[in-house]
C-alpha positions as CSV (number, residue, x, y, z in Angstrom):
1,M,5.1,-12.1,-21.1
2,T,5.2,-8.5,-19.8
3,R,5.5,-7.9,-16.1
4,P,3.2,-5.3,-14.5
5,L,4.9,-2.4,-12.7
6,E,2.9,-0.7,-9.9
7,L,3.3,2.9,-8.7
8,L,1.9,2.8,-5.1
9,A,1.0,6.2,-3.7
10,P,0.0,7.3,-0.2
11,A,-3.5,8.6,0.8
12,R,-4.0,10.6,3.9
13,D,-7.7,10.7,3.1
14,L,-10.3,10.1,0.3
15,E,-9.4,13.3,-1.5
16,C,-5.7,12.5,-1.5
17,G,-6.5,8.9,-2.7
18,K,-8.5,10.1,-5.6
19,A,-5.8,12.7,-6.5
20,A,-3.2,9.9,-6.5
21,I,-5.2,7.9,-8.9
22,D,-5.8,10.9,-11.1
23,H,-2.1,11.7,-11.2
24,G,-1.0,8.2,-12.3
25,A,-1.0,5.8,-9.3
26,D,-1.6,2.2,-10.0
27,A,-2.5,1.6,-6.4
28,V,-2.9,3.6,-3.2
29,Y,-2.5,2.7,0.4
30,I,-4.6,4.2,3.1
31,G,-5.3,3.8,6.8
32,A,-8.6,2.8,8.4
33,D,-9.7,4.5,11.7
34,R,-7.6,2.1,13.7
35,F,-4.5,-0.2,13.6
36,G,-2.5,1.7,11.0
37,A,1.1,2.6,11.5
38,R,0.1,6.3,11.1
39,A,-2.4,6.8,13.8
40,A,-3.0,10.4,12.7
41,A,-4.1,9.3,9.2
42,G,-7.3,7.3,9.8
43,N,-10.3,7.0,7.5
44,S,-13.9,5.6,7.7
45,V,-14.7,2.4,6.0
46,D,-17.3,4.3,3.9
47,D,-14.6,6.6,2.6
48,I,-12.4,3.6,1.8
49,A,-15.2,1.9,-0.1
50,E,-15.7,5.1,-2.1
51,L,-12.0,5.1,-2.9
52,C,-12.1,1.5,-4.0
53,R,-15.0,2.2,-6.4
54,Y,-13.0,5.1,-7.9
55,A,-9.7,3.3,-8.1
56,H,-11.3,0.2,-9.7
57,T,-12.6,2.3,-12.5
58,F,-9.0,2.5,-13.8
59,R,-8.2,-1.1,-12.6
60,A,-6.1,0.5,-9.8
61,R,-6.1,-1.1,-6.4
62,V,-6.5,0.0,-2.8
63,Y,-4.5,-1.4,0.1
64,V,-5.3,-0.7,3.8
65,T,-2.7,-0.6,6.5
66,V,-3.5,-2.9,9.4
67,N,0.1,-2.9,10.4
68,T,0.4,-2.1,14.0
69,I,1.0,-4.6,16.8
70,I,-2.4,-5.5,18.4
71,Y,-3.2,-6.0,22.1
72,D,-5.5,-8.8,23.3
73,N,-8.4,-6.5,24.0
74,E,-8.3,-5.3,20.4
75,L,-8.5,-8.7,18.6
76,D,-12.2,-8.7,18.2
77,A,-12.3,-5.1,16.9
78,T,-9.6,-6.1,14.4
79,R,-11.6,-9.0,13.1
80,R,-14.6,-6.8,12.6
81,L,-12.5,-4.2,10.8
82,L,-11.1,-6.8,8.4
83,A,-14.6,-8.1,7.5
84,S,-15.7,-4.5,6.9
85,L,-12.8,-3.8,4.7
86,A,-13.5,-6.9,2.6
87,D,-17.1,-5.8,2.1
88,A,-15.8,-2.4,1.1
89,G,-13.9,-3.9,-1.8
90,V,-10.4,-3.5,-0.4
91,D,-7.8,-5.4,-2.5
92,A,-5.2,-6.1,0.2
93,V,-4.2,-5.4,3.7
94,L,-0.7,-4.7,5.0
95,V,0.1,-6.7,8.1
96,Q,2.7,-6.6,10.9
97,D,1.1,-8.6,13.7
98,M,0.9,-12.4,12.9
99,A,-2.4,-12.6,14.8
100,V,-4.0,-11.0,11.8
101,L,-3.3,-14.0,9.6
102,D,-5.9,-16.3,11.1
103,M,-8.4,-13.4,11.0
104,L,-7.9,-13.1,7.2
105,G,-8.8,-16.7,6.5
106,G,-11.4,-16.9,3.8
107,L,-11.6,-13.2,3.1
108,P,-11.3,-12.0,-0.5
109,M,-8.2,-9.8,0.1
110,E,-4.5,-10.3,-0.4
111,C,-2.2,-10.1,2.5
112,H,1.0,-8.0,2.2
113,A,3.8,-8.2,4.8
114,S,4.4,-4.7,5.9
115,T,7.9,-3.3,6.1
116,Q,7.2,-3.3,9.9
117,T,7.9,-7.0,9.8
118,D,11.6,-6.2,9.1
119,N,12.1,-7.9,5.7
120,R,15.7,-7.8,4.7
121,T,16.7,-11.4,3.9
122,A,15.7,-14.0,1.4
123,D,15.0,-16.5,4.3
124,K,12.5,-14.0,5.9
125,V,10.8,-13.4,2.5
126,R,10.6,-17.1,1.8
127,W,9.0,-17.8,5.2
128,L,6.4,-15.1,4.7
129,K,5.6,-16.5,1.3
130,S,5.0,-19.9,2.9
131,L,2.5,-18.3,5.3
132,G,0.3,-17.0,2.5
133,F,1.7,-13.5,2.0
134,S,1.5,-12.6,-1.7
135,R,3.7,-9.6,-1.4
136,V,6.5,-8.5,0.9
137,V,7.4,-4.9,1.5
138,L,11.2,-4.8,1.8
139,A,13.3,-2.8,4.2
140,R,14.2,0.6,2.9
141,E,17.9,-0.1,3.7
142,L,18.4,-2.8,1.0
143,S,20.6,-2.2,-2.0
144,V,19.6,-2.9,-5.6
145,D,21.9,-5.9,-5.6
146,E,20.3,-7.3,-2.4
147,I,16.9,-6.9,-3.8
148,R,18.0,-8.8,-6.9
149,E,19.3,-11.6,-4.7
150,I,16.1,-11.9,-2.8
151,H,14.1,-11.9,-6.1
152,H,16.3,-14.7,-7.5
153,S,15.9,-16.7,-4.3
154,V,12.2,-16.2,-4.0
155,P,10.9,-15.4,-7.5
156,D,7.3,-16.3,-6.8
157,V,6.5,-13.5,-4.4
158,E,5.9,-9.8,-5.2
159,L,8.5,-7.4,-3.9
160,E,7.5,-3.9,-2.9
161,V,10.2,-1.2,-2.5
162,F,10.1,2.3,-1.1
163,V,11.3,4.8,-3.7
164,H,10.5,8.2,-2.2
165,G,9.9,10.1,1.0
166,A,11.0,10.3,4.6
167,L,13.5,7.8,6.0
168,C,13.4,6.2,9.4
169,V,17.0,5.7,10.7
170,S,16.0,2.4,12.4
171,Y,14.9,-0.7,10.5
172,S,11.1,-0.5,10.4
173,G,9.5,-2.4,13.3
174,L,12.6,-2.3,15.4
175,C,12.4,1.2,16.8
176,Y,11.4,1.5,20.4
177,A,12.9,4.9,21.2
178,S,9.6,6.8,21.0
179,Q,7.9,4.3,23.3
180,Y,10.9,4.3,25.7
181,C,11.2,8.1,25.9
182,F,7.6,9.3,25.4
183,G,5.3,6.4,25.9
184,R,4.3,6.6,22.2
185,S,4.9,3.4,20.3
186,A,6.1,3.5,16.7
187,N,4.7,0.0,16.4
188,R,1.3,1.4,17.4
189,G,1.4,4.2,14.9
190,E,2.3,6.9,17.4
191,C,6.0,7.7,16.6
192,A,7.2,10.9,18.2
193,Q,10.2,11.2,15.9
194,F,12.9,10.6,18.4
195,C,15.4,10.4,15.5
196,R,14.8,14.1,14.5
197,L,15.9,15.4,17.9
198,A,19.2,17.2,18.6
199,F,21.9,15.2,20.5
200,D,25.3,15.7,22.0
201,M,27.7,12.9,21.1
202,V,30.2,12.1,23.7
203,D,32.9,9.5,24.2
204,A,33.7,7.2,27.1
205,D,35.7,10.0,28.8
206,G,32.9,12.5,28.5
207,K,34.6,14.4,25.7
208,V,32.0,16.1,23.4
209,M,32.5,14.8,19.8
210,E,29.4,16.6,18.3
211,K,27.4,19.3,20.0
212,S,23.6,19.7,19.7
213,R,23.3,18.1,16.2
214,H,20.5,16.0,14.6
215,L,22.8,13.0,14.3
216,L,20.0,10.5,13.6
217,S,18.0,12.6,11.1
218,L,18.3,11.4,7.6
219,K,17.7,13.1,4.3
220,D,14.6,12.0,2.3
221,M,14.8,9.1,-0.2
222,N,14.6,9.8,-3.9
223,Q,15.1,6.8,-6.2
224,I,13.6,8.2,-9.4
225,D,16.8,7.7,-11.3
226,N,17.0,4.1,-10.0
227,I,13.5,3.0,-11.2
228,E,14.9,1.0,-14.1
229,A,17.5,-0.7,-11.9
230,L,14.9,-1.6,-9.3
231,A,12.6,-3.0,-11.9
232,D,15.4,-5.0,-13.4
233,A,16.2,-6.3,-9.9
234,G,12.7,-7.7,-9.6
235,A,10.8,-5.0,-7.8
236,T,7.0,-5.1,-8.6
237,S,5.7,-2.1,-6.7
238,F,7.3,1.3,-6.2
239,K,6.1,2.9,-3.0
240,I,5.9,6.6,-2.2
241,E,6.1,7.4,1.5
242,G,3.7,10.0,2.9
243,R,0.4,9.1,4.5
244,L,0.7,12.3,6.5
245,K,1.6,14.5,3.6
246,D,-0.8,17.0,1.9
247,I,-2.4,16.7,-1.5
248,V,0.2,18.9,-3.3
249,Y,2.9,16.4,-2.3
250,V,0.8,13.5,-3.5
251,K,0.0,15.1,-6.8
252,N,3.5,16.2,-7.6
253,V,5.4,13.1,-6.5
254,T,2.9,10.7,-8.0
255,A,3.0,12.5,-11.3
256,A,6.8,12.6,-11.4
257,Y,7.2,8.8,-10.8
258,S,4.3,8.0,-13.1
259,Q,6.0,9.8,-16.0
260,R,9.2,8.0,-15.2
261,L,7.5,4.6,-15.2
262,D,5.7,5.4,-18.5
263,E,9.1,6.2,-20.0
264,L,10.5,2.9,-18.9
265,V,7.5,1.0,-20.3
266,S,7.7,2.8,-23.6
267,R,11.4,1.8,-23.9
268,Y,10.7,-1.9,-23.0
269,P,7.1,-2.6,-24.1
270,D,7.9,-6.3,-24.4
271,R,9.2,-6.5,-20.9
272,Y,7.0,-4.2,-18.8
273,R,3.5,-2.7,-18.6
274,R,1.7,-0.5,-16.2
275,A,-0.5,-2.4,-13.6
276,S,-3.5,-0.1,-14.2
277,L,-5.3,1.5,-17.1
278,G,-5.4,5.1,-18.3
279,R,-3.2,8.0,-19.5
280,C,-2.7,11.2,-17.5
281,S,-2.4,14.7,-18.9
282,Y,-1.1,17.3,-16.5
283,T,-1.4,21.1,-16.2
284,F,2.0,21.4,-14.5
285,T,5.5,20.0,-14.8
286,P,6.3,17.7,-11.9
287,N,9.3,18.8,-9.8
288,L,10.3,16.7,-6.8
289,H,12.4,19.6,-5.4
290,K,9.3,21.7,-5.0
291,T,7.5,19.6,-2.3
292,F,8.6,18.8,1.2
293,N,12.1,17.3,1.4
294,R,15.1,17.4,3.7
295,G,17.5,17.1,0.8
296,F,17.6,13.8,-1.2
297,T,19.6,10.6,-0.9
298,T,19.4,7.2,-2.7
299,Y,20.2,5.7,0.8
300,F,21.8,2.3,0.4
301,A,20.7,1.6,-3.2
302,S,24.3,1.4,-4.5
303,G,25.9,0.5,-1.1
304,R,26.9,2.5,1.9
305,R,27.4,6.2,1.4
306,P,28.6,9.0,3.6
307,D,26.1,11.7,2.7
308,I,22.7,10.4,3.7
309,S,22.0,12.4,6.9
310,S,20.8,15.9,7.5
311,P,22.5,16.7,10.9
312,D,22.0,20.4,10.8
313,T,18.2,20.4,10.7
314,P,15.3,17.9,10.6
315,K,13.2,20.4,8.7
316,A,12.5,20.8,5.0
317,L,15.1,22.7,3.0
318,G,13.2,22.6,-0.3
319,E,14.7,23.5,-3.7
320,Y,18.0,25.4,-4.1
321,V,17.2,28.7,-5.8
322,G,20.6,30.5,-5.8
323,K,22.9,32.6,-3.7
324,V,22.4,36.0,-2.2
325,K,23.9,38.5,-4.7
326,E,23.3,41.9,-3.1
327,I,21.7,43.2,0.1
328,R,20.5,46.8,0.3
329,G,18.5,47.9,3.3
330,T,15.1,46.3,3.1
331,W,15.7,44.2,0.0
332,F,18.1,41.8,-1.6
333,T,18.7,40.0,-4.9
334,V,19.5,36.4,-5.8
335,A,22.0,35.2,-8.3
336,G,20.3,32.6,-10.5
337,L,17.5,31.9,-12.8
338,S,14.7,31.3,-10.3
339,A,11.6,33.4,-10.4
340,F,9.9,34.4,-7.1
341,A,6.4,35.4,-6.0
342,N,4.9,37.2,-3.1
343,G,4.5,34.9,-0.1
344,D,7.3,32.4,-1.1
345,G,9.0,30.7,1.9
346,L,12.8,30.9,1.8
347,C,15.4,29.5,4.2
348,F,19.1,29.2,4.7
349,M,21.7,27.8,7.1
350,N,23.0,30.6,9.3
351,D,26.5,31.0,10.8
352,K,25.4,28.8,13.8
353,R,24.4,26.0,11.4
354,Q,20.8,26.5,12.2
355,L,18.0,26.7,9.7
356,E,16.5,30.2,9.5
357,G,13.4,30.8,7.4
358,F,11.4,33.9,6.3
359,R,8.7,34.9,4.0
360,V,9.1,37.1,0.9
361,N,6.6,39.9,1.5
362,R,7.0,41.6,-1.9
363,V,8.8,41.0,-5.2
364,E,9.7,43.9,-7.5
365,N,11.5,42.8,-10.6
366,N,14.5,41.0,-9.2
367,R,14.3,42.5,-5.8
368,L,13.0,40.5,-2.8
369,F,11.5,42.4,0.2
370,P,11.2,40.3,3.4
371,L,8.8,41.5,6.0
372,N,11.9,41.7,8.3
373,M,15.4,41.3,6.9
374,P,17.0,38.1,8.5
375,Q,20.0,39.1,10.5
376,G,22.0,36.0,9.5
377,L,21.6,36.7,5.7
378,H,24.9,37.6,4.0
379,R,26.1,38.0,0.4
380,G,26.9,34.5,-0.9
381,T,24.5,32.7,1.4
382,A,22.8,29.7,-0.3
383,L,19.1,30.0,-0.4
384,Y,16.4,27.3,-0.6
385,R,12.7,27.7,-1.2
386,N,10.5,25.5,1.0
387,N,7.2,27.0,-0.1
388,D,6.6,27.9,-3.7
389,Q,3.4,30.0,-3.9
390,E,2.9,29.7,-7.6
391,F,3.4,26.0,-7.6
392,E,1.1,25.6,-4.6
393,R,-1.6,27.6,-6.3
394,L,-1.3,25.6,-9.5
395,L,-1.7,22.3,-7.7
396,A,-4.5,23.6,-5.5
397,R,-6.7,23.5,-8.7
398,P,-7.5,20.4,-10.8
399,S,-4.1,19.5,-12.2
400,S,-4.5,16.2,-14.0
401,E,-7.0,14.3,-16.1
402,R,-6.8,10.5,-16.4
403,R,-8.6,8.8,-19.3
404,I,-8.6,5.2,-20.6
405,P,-8.2,5.1,-24.4
406,V,-10.9,3.0,-26.1
407,R,-11.6,1.8,-29.6
408,M,-15.2,1.9,-30.9
409,S,-16.4,-0.6,-33.5
410,L,-19.9,-0.1,-35.0
411,T,-21.6,-2.8,-37.1
412,A,-25.1,-3.2,-38.5
413,S,-27.5,-5.8,-40.1
414,A,-30.9,-5.2,-41.6
415,D,-32.6,-4.6,-38.2
416,R,-29.7,-4.4,-35.6
417,L,-27.0,-2.0,-34.5
418,S,-24.1,-3.2,-32.4
419,L,-21.3,-1.2,-30.8
420,C,-18.2,-2.7,-29.1
421,A,-15.9,-0.6,-26.9
422,E,-12.4,-2.2,-26.4
423,C,-9.3,-1.3,-24.5
424,M,-6.3,-3.4,-23.4
425,G,-8.0,-6.7,-23.8
426,F,-11.3,-5.6,-22.1
427,S,-14.5,-5.1,-24.1
428,G,-18.0,-3.8,-23.5
429,K,-20.9,-4.2,-25.9
430,S,-24.3,-2.7,-26.6
431,E,-27.0,-3.6,-29.1
432,I,-30.3,-2.3,-30.4
433,S,-32.5,-4.6,-32.3
434,G,-35.9,-4.5,-34.1
435,L,-34.8,-1.5,-36.2
436,E,-35.8,-0.6,-39.7
437,L,-32.6,0.9,-40.9
438,Q,-32.7,3.0,-44.0
439,T,-29.9,4.0,-46.4
440,A,-28.7,7.5,-45.7
441,E,-29.0,10.2,-48.3
442,K,-25.8,11.9,-47.1
443,P,-22.5,10.6,-45.7
444,Q,-22.9,9.7,-42.0
445,H,-19.3,9.0,-41.1
446,D,-18.4,12.3,-39.5
447,N,-21.6,12.5,-37.4
448,I,-21.2,8.9,-36.2
449,V,-17.6,9.6,-35.1
450,R,-18.7,12.8,-33.4
451,Q,-21.5,11.1,-31.4
452,L,-19.5,8.0,-30.4
453,T,-16.5,10.0,-29.1
454,K,-18.6,12.2,-26.8
455,L,-17.2,10.6,-23.6
456,G,-17.0,13.6,-21.3
457,G,-18.0,12.8,-17.8
458,T,-16.6,9.2,-18.1
459,S,-13.1,7.8,-17.5
460,F,-12.7,7.1,-21.2
461,T,-11.5,8.8,-24.3
462,C,-11.9,7.5,-27.8
463,D,-8.9,7.4,-30.1
464,E,-10.4,5.3,-32.9
465,V,-13.8,4.5,-34.4
466,N,-14.1,1.6,-36.8
467,I,-17.0,1.8,-39.3
468,P,-17.2,-0.7,-42.1
469,S,-17.1,0.7,-45.6
470,S,-20.4,-1.1,-46.2
471,F,-22.1,0.9,-43.5
472,T,-24.5,3.2,-45.4
473,F,-27.3,3.5,-42.9
474,F,-28.8,6.6,-41.4
475,V,-28.7,6.4,-37.6
476,P,-30.3,9.1,-35.4
477,S,-27.9,10.8,-33.0
478,S,-30.1,9.6,-30.1
479,L,-29.6,6.0,-31.0
480,L,-25.8,6.5,-31.3
481,A,-25.7,8.2,-27.9
482,R,-27.6,5.3,-26.4
483,L,-25.3,2.7,-27.9
484,R,-22.3,4.7,-26.7
485,R,-23.6,5.0,-23.1
486,D,-24.4,1.3,-22.9
487,A,-21.2,0.1,-24.4
488,V,-19.1,2.3,-22.2
489,S,-21.1,1.3,-19.1
490,S,-20.6,-2.3,-20.0
491,L,-16.8,-1.8,-20.4
492,A,-16.5,0.1,-17.1
493,S,-18.2,-2.8,-15.3
494,V,-16.0,-5.4,-16.9
495,I,-12.9,-3.4,-15.9
496,S,-14.0,-2.9,-12.3
497,Q,-15.0,-6.6,-12.0
498,S,-11.7,-7.7,-13.3
499,V,-9.9,-6.2,-10.2
500,K,-11.9,-8.5,-8.0
501,H,-10.6,-11.5,-10.0
502,I,-7.0,-10.4,-9.2
503,N,-7.6,-10.7,-5.5
504,T,-7.1,-14.2,-4.2
505,T,-9.1,-15.3,-1.2
506,F,-6.6,-15.6,1.7
507,P,-6.0,-19.2,2.8
508,S,-8.2,-20.5,5.5
509,S,-7.0,-20.4,9.1
510,V,-7.0,-24.2,9.2
511,S,-4.2,-24.4,6.7
512,L,-2.2,-21.9,8.6
513,S,-2.7,-23.3,12.1
514,K,-2.7,-27.0,11.5
515,G,-0.9,-27.5,8.2
516,S,2.8,-28.0,7.5
517,K,5.0,-25.5,9.3
518,T,8.1,-23.6,8.3
519,D,10.3,-22.7,11.3
520,V,10.7,-19.0,12.0
521,P,14.0,-17.6,10.8
522,H,16.1,-16.7,13.8
523,E,16.6,-13.1,13.0
524,Y,17.3,-11.7,16.5
525,P,19.7,-12.5,19.3
526,S,18.3,-14.3,22.3
527,R,19.0,-11.4,24.6
528,F,16.6,-9.1,22.6
529,T,13.7,-11.4,21.7
530,Y,11.2,-8.6,22.2
531,L,12.2,-7.7,18.7
532,Y,9.7,-10.2,17.5
533,N,7.0,-7.7,18.6
534,I,4.7,-10.4,20.1
535,A,1.9,-8.4,21.8
536,N,-1.0,-10.8,22.2
537,A,-1.9,-14.4,22.9
538,C,-2.8,-15.3,19.2
539,S,0.6,-14.0,18.0
540,R,2.4,-15.9,20.8
541,D,0.6,-19.1,19.8
542,F,1.4,-18.5,16.2
543,Y,5.1,-18.3,16.9
544,L,5.0,-21.3,19.1
545,S,3.4,-23.3,16.4
546,H,6.2,-22.3,14.0
547,G,9.0,-23.5,16.2
548,L,10.0,-20.4,18.1
549,R,10.8,-21.1,21.7
550,D,13.1,-18.3,22.8
551,F,11.1,-15.1,22.8
552,S,9.7,-12.5,25.2
553,A,6.7,-10.1,25.0
554,A,6.9,-7.0,22.8
555,F,8.8,-4.1,24.2
556,E,5.6,-2.2,24.8
557,K,4.4,-5.0,27.0
558,S,7.6,-6.0,28.8
559,M,9.7,-2.8,29.0
560,P,13.0,-4.6,29.7
561,S,15.5,-2.9,32.0
562,Q,18.1,-2.6,29.2
563,G,18.4,-3.3,25.5
564,I,18.2,-1.9,22.0
565,V,15.9,0.9,21.2
566,M,17.0,1.2,17.5
567,Q,18.8,-1.1,15.1
568,C,20.2,0.9,12.2
569,R,22.2,0.2,9.0
570,Y,23.1,3.9,9.2
571,C,26.4,4.1,11.3
572,L,27.7,7.2,13.0
573,R,31.2,5.8,13.2
574,Y,31.2,5.6,9.4
575,A,29.4,8.9,9.0
576,L,32.1,10.7,11.1
577,G,34.9,9.1,9.1
578,Y,36.1,6.7,11.9
579,C,35.3,3.4,10.2
580,V,38.9,2.1,9.4
581,S,37.6,-1.0,7.5
582,R,35.8,1.4,5.0
583,G,38.6,3.9,4.5
584,G,38.2,6.0,7.5
585,I,40.8,7.2,10.0
586,R,41.4,5.8,13.5
587,S,39.2,7.7,16.0
588,P,40.9,10.0,18.5
589,F,37.9,9.3,20.9
590,R,37.5,6.4,23.2
591,E,34.5,4.1,22.8
592,P,31.8,3.5,23.8
593,Y,30.2,6.6,22.4
594,S,26.8,7.9,23.6
595,L,24.1,10.2,22.4
596,V,22.8,12.5,25.0
597,L,19.5,14.5,25.0
598,P,19.4,18.0,26.5
599,D,17.5,16.5,29.5
600,G,20.5,14.2,30.2
601,R,19.1,10.9,29.0
602,R,21.9,8.9,27.5
603,F,21.9,6.2,24.8
604,R,25.0,4.1,24.2
605,L,26.1,3.3,20.7
606,E,27.0,-0.3,19.9
607,F,28.8,-1.0,16.6
608,D,28.0,-4.4,15.3
609,C,30.7,-4.7,12.6
610,K,29.9,-8.3,11.8
611,H,26.5,-7.3,10.5
612,C,27.6,-3.7,9.6
613,Q,25.0,-2.0,11.7
614,M,24.7,0.3,14.7
615,N,22.5,-0.4,17.7
616,V,21.2,2.5,19.9
617,C,21.0,1.1,23.4
618,Y,19.7,2.1,26.8
619,D,20.4,1.0,30.4
620,G,17.0,1.5,31.8
621,E,17.6,4.9,33.5
622,K,15.4,7.5,32.0
């Protein structure tokens, strides 16, 4: 039996959601007007309903992020939102706060455990499955081998993995730095991107190890060359990050990964299939380097690596386009094969290791004329393009068409015409009876094919028309058009309705609150039990009912005097070459090390070598 593979794309709004579907997404995830982990990317329920109708045309699905922690005074509003989303046809919700579980009881939507629930072990995934979650979104930090181990341990739950986009340096759900420093909670969708700031790194004696560098800023993830390995490891859904990204990013990245999944399916048709229907044709060649990126990394896919950060700048570099060849007064040339256009945005790292950008005002043959020649530009400087005008213009127009291939079969009896439209096991039928069919004087085959394949304005395309050799009747074009419209309408309805049959009604609250219990895996040390993110009475009661006794209120509610503000697999000791157990040298600096902001706020680094992770800590003094 073939296993469906799902490409899951982000949708900032309805337009981006439809573009994602058009460019090959099998599902999209989108935020409602509240309770999503990207507060700046909210949408009305009406828009979400429209996106569901559009997606279901291709048997694609729509997931809504309800993945923030919720306060007591928001519980009723959350219940109302979930009921509205179910009425809108939403296929699943992504959840962080366990208070949402009881609210979902009896609603016809699946429940997916957001990556905000910190899912990095088989025990955690198994526990979430026992609660009724049909899918778990795994931590970005996991390797392919770790994903494989989780799948083998818990084979009956879907595993969703991030494959592209921005990386948080902290395990998702366990970052409190934005709340601590700026009063903006990442667990409430208001992250202020503390990890993109510049820090000094100092040792216990106050010696400066690194000066004003973006030490916690990571490159962007790009797993396009690991898609087959991830699928083989058991991943079901391949998720693109970017609910704050623009439509050009969504189109380009979705198309690139959709093509790669199609290649995988074509090589292993007996093993895999796409989760939705339809073939895409593009007016452009997808290129991941042409949309926003800070440079790419595969992160921990193949284990710990030293080159996953972007310490010089948190901004987008874009694609490498060559080195400066010659500078003459108001213009310069670039060695390489790249073509440039008026308005292109270029950037480079100057002598101070700072990103410097400029616009190309005019291009004449191979000469580039900036509005003002950058002072830091030298012969041999590596150049990057972070805004490609021609590419942007190309994708600003309609750039993909998605159609579902169907096969038409026409049959007739003495007084009846029947047409069946079929695709991928789905079929729609139409029939006209009470006719007085007459034998045609001329061959009708070409006209019948022409009429039945007129599918413009629909989501279908016809690759094949079957007409029995015994079919010799004359059929007016108007009747053929009527048969075609009705058969295609019937098929479209069958496909859309089939999506609803995928969705299981979430178990009732009775089974969750009074049934058999599985104890909560003890993921966090007792001195930092705010890491459970318990922000309301319902969530507290839930954890109590599942055997958890040692916990405190969420960081946002308790603001402890000291603790962890980030828990990271990324390790600065390793990145700087001072991890002796992994081939580094013994550090000349005395621990503990600290990160210091320009305003003097200090964060101590704690290296947890037993778990091979780094904790960013604070002592309560802002």
